[in-house]
C-alpha positions, -999 to +999 in steps of 0.1 A: -540+597-739-523+601-704-535+591-674-540+618-651-535+597-619-499+591-635-491+631-650-497+643-611-469+643-589-464+632-554-454+660-522-427+651-513-431+640-473-407+636-441-422+619-412-420+642-378-429+641-343-449+674-318-457+675-280-492+677-286-525+670-269-527+634-265-562+623-245-562+591-222-584+561-235-607+545-202-585+519-202-551+542-204-576+572-178-582+543-149-548+531-150-532+559-141-556+561-115-549+531-097-511+538-099-520+574-080-542+556-056-509+535-046-483+563-050-507+586-027-505+554-002-465+554+002-470+589+007-485+589+034-474+559+047-435+580+045-449+603+056-463+586+089-421+573+091-411+603+092-432+617+121-422+584+140-387+582+130-378+624+136-405+615+174-371+586+177-349+609+173-360+638+188-360+618+226-330+609+215-314+644+212-332+656+242-318+614+263-282+632+255-286+665+260-301+659+295-269+634+300-245+662+288-265+684+316-265+663+340-221+652+338-215+691+332-228+697+368-205+665+383-182+682+365-187+715+370-194+708+412-169+679+418-192+664+439-227+649+439-251+635+472-248+598+475-261+571+502-229+563+520-225+537+549-216+554+587-212+544+619-232+552+648-213+554+678-231+564+713-223+582+744-190+592+718-177+625+728-198+616+753-230+606+771-258+611+759-244+621+729-236+602+695-211+600+668-219+593+628-189+585+605-180+576+571-168+542+571-161+554+526-130+579+549-135+573+587-145+611+587-176+624+611-197+634+599-221+656+629-219+655+670-256+653+682-276+647+712-296+608+709-326+604+709-353+590+737-356+562+720-321+557+713-315+566+754-337+533+765-321+511+742-286+515+762-308+494+792-305+462+789-341+453+802-346+417+804-379+393+808-393+371+835-408+347+824-441+327+837-423+309+863 
């Protein structure tokens, strides 16, 4: 008598793979949760850094815009106001008037009446010493 198991032919098989759902084990799930937490922290730090860098760059751009604007104004006008050393010439061109002259180029700035205080300073009063 023949063995029944020997007479049945085994089906032909081959290995393959399919893209199917896989449920994580509790350990795998916890590992993914830990990674997610770390990535959320890194994202928050990156967003804060971006805000900081953006603010810094915006300030740089504003500073450069202001510098360009100021230089444009100087070039457009061809002048600027500065404190220039001047000399006051009392009683010039006549008694009771003063002439203010620029020391950098000798130009007369203006001629004006002397103030009462300026007129009094012309007198050299000597203090009398008690005897």
